[in-house]
C-alpha positions as CSV (number, residue, x, y, z in Angstrom):
1,M,-0.2,-0.2,-0.4
2,N,1.3,3.5,-0.7
3,Q,0.9,6.4,1.7
4,P,-2.4,7.9,0.3
5,E,-4.1,4.3,0.8
6,V,-2.7,4.2,4.2
7,L,-3.9,7.5,5.6
8,D,-7.7,6.7,3.4
9,S,-7.5,3.3,5.8
10,D,-6.3,5.5,8.9
11,I,-9.1,8.0,8.3
12,R,-11.8,5.1,7.7
13,A,-10.7,3.5,10.8
14,L,-10.7,6.3,13.1
15,Q,-14.3,7.6,11.5
16,Q,-15.5,3.8,12.4
17,W,-14.2,4.2,15.9
18,L,-15.7,7.7,16.8
19,R,-19.0,6.3,15.3
20,A,-19.1,3.4,17.2
21,A,-17.6,5.3,20.4
22,W,-20.4,7.6,20.5
23,H,-23.0,4.5,20.2
24,Q,-21.3,3.3,23.1
25,L,-21.4,6.8,24.7
26,G,-25.0,6.7,25.1
27,D,-25.0,3.1,26.7
28,P,-27.2,4.0,30.2
29,T,-25.0,1.1,31.9
30,L,-21.9,2.8,31.6
31,T,-20.0,4.3,34.7
32,T,-19.1,7.5,35.6
33,F,-15.5,6.6,35.3
34,A,-15.9,4.7,31.8
35,R,-17.9,7.6,30.4
36,R,-14.8,9.7,31.3
37,E,-12.3,7.4,29.8
38,L,-14.2,7.0,26.7
39,R,-14.7,10.6,26.3
40,N,-10.9,11.3,26.6
41,Q,-10.4,8.4,24.1
42,M,-12.5,10.3,21.4
43,K,-11.1,13.4,22.0
44,Q,-7.8,11.7,21.4
45,C,-9.0,9.7,18.4
46,S,-10.8,12.7,16.8
47,A,-7.1,14.7,16.9
48,D,-5.5,12.0,15.3
49,L,-8.3,11.9,12.8
50,R,-7.9,15.8,12.1
51,A,-3.9,15.1,11.7
52,C,-4.9,12.5,9.0
53,L,-7.1,14.7,7.1
54,Q,-4.3,17.8,7.3
55,R,-2.0,15.3,5.8
56,V,-4.1,14.5,2.8
57,A,-5.2,18.2,2.3
58,E,-1.4,19.0,2.4
59,Q,-0.6,16.2,-0.3
60,Q,-3.1,17.4,-2.7
61,P,-2.0,19.5,-5.4
62,E,-3.5,22.8,-5.2
63,P,-5.5,23.8,-8.5
64,V,-3.5,26.0,-11.1
65,R,-5.1,29.5,-11.3
66,S,-4.6,31.9,-13.7
67,P,-3.3,35.1,-12.2
68,A,-6.0,38.1,-13.0
69,S,-4.4,41.1,-14.4
70,P,-5.4,44.1,-12.4
71,Y,-5.4,46.4,-15.2
72,S,-7.7,44.2,-17.6
73,R,-11.1,45.5,-18.8
74,P,-13.8,43.8,-17.7
75,E,-16.4,41.8,-19.7
76,L,-19.5,44.1,-19.9
77,R,-22.8,43.1,-21.5
78,I,-25.8,45.4,-22.3
79,L,-28.9,43.7,-21.7
80,S,-32.3,45.3,-23.1
81,W,-36.0,44.4,-22.5
């Protein structure tokens, strides 16, 4: 696997873990301590997910934009009824 595929699989795994954690957090039988620990793990997982998404965004090339000339004439159209 190359780097983009590894990042993609990491992102999917982190998203799945967070989704399952949210469902688990709604469990009424969860103790206060377990709920706090789960929220701490969710915060860490969210930070990891943000880091992975940032790496993906940095790897994507930016679209090439043609520089606009500040002295070019604007295109004008005259509309009549």
